[in-house]
N, C-alpha and C positions, 0 to 999 in steps of 0.2 A: 758711693761706687766711683772710682777712679775712671776718668774718660777712655783711657785705652781697654780697661775691663769691659765698659759699656759697649764700645765697638765690636770688640771680641765676642762678646755674648750675643750680640745682634747678628754677626756672621755665623756662629754656631746654631743659633735657633733657625737663620736663613738656610743653612744647609740641610738640617733636620726637615724643614718643610719642602724642600726642593723636589719637583716631580722627577728629575732624572732617577733611574732605577740603579744606575752605575754610579755610586757616591764617589768611586775614585775620580771621576771626572770633574767633580766639584772642587775647584780650587778657590781663590779669592774672588769676590764679587768686584769687577773692575768699576762698576758704576755707583759704588759706595765708598766713602772715606771720610777720615778726619781731615777737614780741609784747612783748618788752623786751629792751633791750641796745644797747651802743654799736655802731654799724654798722662801725666801725674795728676791733673786736675781733679779734684773732688767734686762730683756732679750731684747735686740735689734739686734744683730748680732748673727747669729746661723750658723755653720757648720753643713750640713746635708749630711747623706749618708745612703745607704741602709745597709751595714754592716759596723759597727764600732767596731774595734778591736784595739789592742795595737797601731799599725802602724798609724791608723787614728787619734787617741788621741795624739800621737807625733806630727803628721802633724798640728792638731789643736793648739797644744801649741806653735808650731813655727810660726804659722798664728798669734797668740795671742801676741807674741813677736814683731812681724812686723808691724800688722795693727789694733790689737785688736780682740777681740772674747769673747762672752759671754756663750755660750753653745754649746755642740757637741750634736746633735740630730741623733740617729739611729733609722732604721725600725725594723730590726730583734733583737729579745730579747736576752739580756745578763743578767750575775748575777741572781739575785732573779726572774727577770721576766722570764729567759729561764728556770730555775727550775719550774716555774707555767705554762709553755707553754701547758701541757696536759690539765689543767683546763678550758681552754676556748673552748676545743673540744666538749663540752656539746652542743654548739651551732648548731653543725651538726646533732644533733638528729632532732630539729626542721626542719632543712633543708629537711632532709629525709622524715620526716612526711609530710610536705608541698607537697613533690614529690609523695605522695602515698604509702611509705613503711610504714607498721604497726609499731605502736609506740612501742611495746615490741621489735620487730626484730631490729628496729632502736637503740634502747637503748642498747640492748645486744652487737651489732656490735660495736658501738661507745665506749662504756664502754670498751670492750676488746681491742680496738685500742688504748684508753687512757692509760691504764696500759702498753702497749707495748712502747709508747712514753715516759712514765714515766722512765722506766726501761733503755730506751737508754739514756735518759737525765742525769739520777742520777749520773752516776760515772764521767760525764764530769768536767772539772775545768771551771765552768762557771762564777766565780768571777774574772778571770785574767785581763780582760778589766776594770772592777770596781775597781780592785786594782790599775791598771796604772792611771785611773783617779783621784784616791784619792792622790797618790803620787805627781801627777803633779796640783793638787789642780784645776781640769777641771772639771765644771759642766757637767753632762752626763745623758742623759734621751734617753728612746727609747719608740715609739709608735707602736704596732704591729697590733692587732685586730681593734682598732679604725680606722687606715687607711685602712685595709683590708676590712672592712664593706663598707667604701665609695666607693670601687672598685665594690663589690657586688650591692650596690644600684644604681649606675651610670649605670651599663652595665645592669642591670635588667630593669631599666627605658627605655634604648634605644631599648632593644630587644622587650619590650612591644609595644613600639611605630612603630618600623620598621618592625616587625613580619617577621623575615627571614624564606623563604619558603625552600630554598635550603642549605645544608651545607656549600656551597662556599658563600652563602649569609652573613654568620656569619663572615666569615674571611673579606669579603668586608666592612661590618660595623664596625668591629675592626680597619681596616686600614684608617677610617675616623678620628680616634682619635690620637691626636698629639702625645702622648706617645708611641703608637704602631707604628706610622709612622716613628718616630725616630729609633725605635727596627729594623724596616725593614732596615734601612741604615746600621746597625750593623750585618745585617744577622741573627737577633734573633726576627723577627717579628712572628705573628701570622700564625698558619699553621694547616693544617689537617694532623692528625698521624693515625686516623683510619676512614674508610668510603670514599666512593666516594663524590667528589666535587657536583655531580648532584642529590645525594641522597636527598631524603625529610629530613628534618631537624626535624620536629615533635616537640615533648614536649622536651624543653632544661632545663637542671640542670647546675646553675653555681656554680663552685666550686672554689670561690674567697676568703672565709673567714673561720674562724673555727679552726685557729691554724696552722693545717698542714694536709697533706692528711689523709682522712678518712680510713676506712675498705678496704682491698683489696677483700673482700667477699661480698661487697654490689652490684657489677654491675649487676649480674643476677636479683636481686631483684628489681633494679630500672629499668629494661627492663620490667619485669612483671608489674610494676607499671605504665608503659605506657611511660617512658622516653626514648628518642631516640638518644639524643645527649648531650654529656657532654662538656662544656666549662670549661676548668681548666687553672690556673696558670701554672701547671707543673703536671708531671706524673712520678713517680719513675718506673725504669724497672721491678720491681716485681709487681706493680700495672698495668703495660702495658700488662704485660703477662697474667693477669687475666682478664682484660677488653677485651682481643681479642676474648675470648671466649662467650662474651655477647651478640655479634650483635650490640653493641652500635657505634655511631659515636663520636669520639673524637677530639675537637679543642682544640690546646694548644694557648691560648693568649699570653703566655710569663711571667716568673717569674718576673724579675726585671723590665720590662717594667710596669706590673700590680702593683708591688708594687710603682713605681713611680708615676702611675696615683692616687692611694690611698693617698699617701704622699701629692701630689698637692692639691688635693681636700680637704684634711683636712686642711692644712696650709691656702688654700683660705678662709675656713670657720672661722678659729682662727683669721686671719686678719680682715675679714669683722665684726666679734664680737667686736674685741677689738678697731676697726678704726684705725689700726696700721700695717704700712708696715715693716716687718722684713727685714733686710739685710741678704741675704742667700748666703754662700759660699757652692757650690755643690761639693760633692766628692762621691768616693765609689759607682758608679753606678746611682747616682742620678742627675737628671737634672729638674731645677725648670721651670715650665711651668704653668703661671697664666692663670685663666679664668676670664671673666668679671662678 
């Protein structure tokens, strides 16, 4: 499969998994990009990692010398994709509205948070790994929201089927998924960080996509909208302090394990579509787990 086709397939499946109901709102995912490389490159062997920095690119170059390698694929954005991270956060407006938050309120909170993230990212040296890829002549791509959308869709479907009654039931369901089982072995598996295990789960909001954490001022409004439990990839200490006052339950599924789940589901779909199996060299927190 050519590099440009690989990328376009990733975007296609990312759109199909997107939680927004109005698909016309879905354009390009600004946090995903071919960061370096010839669009016509034939891709057969890929080094895949959650975070790809200069060190991983050097490792990829060493592997290429030894046994061949076509592409380095990261999950978290770098270069122009990192600079565009705040753009994909608009997705969160739809998720908040679906949870029952008024559109005007959701829009204001998300836009404030988008500007905050933009200010944080703007001064960063985000081209450093892309420059390394260019100097090494190493094709380099990252896929962020297309993979995270897969996590959202997968877990949303499971929770709708299983209908967890108690907060502890959410953790039990997550622990049936291979990526979270593996994380448990590394002591980074799903856990309850707020609320009693025997507390009623109630209405669940999944925080698995939308670029990065949303507004820290939204938790009280979510409770008023009827949400009782958040299931998140991660939660910053600042957000944690805010959510404590809202009476919400919070389950942390796991950051790297959730990213693994999304990348694995996305790679499965691309392989099925292309009728091609890629040889994957796993690195930087990634473990390839295929589904039938």
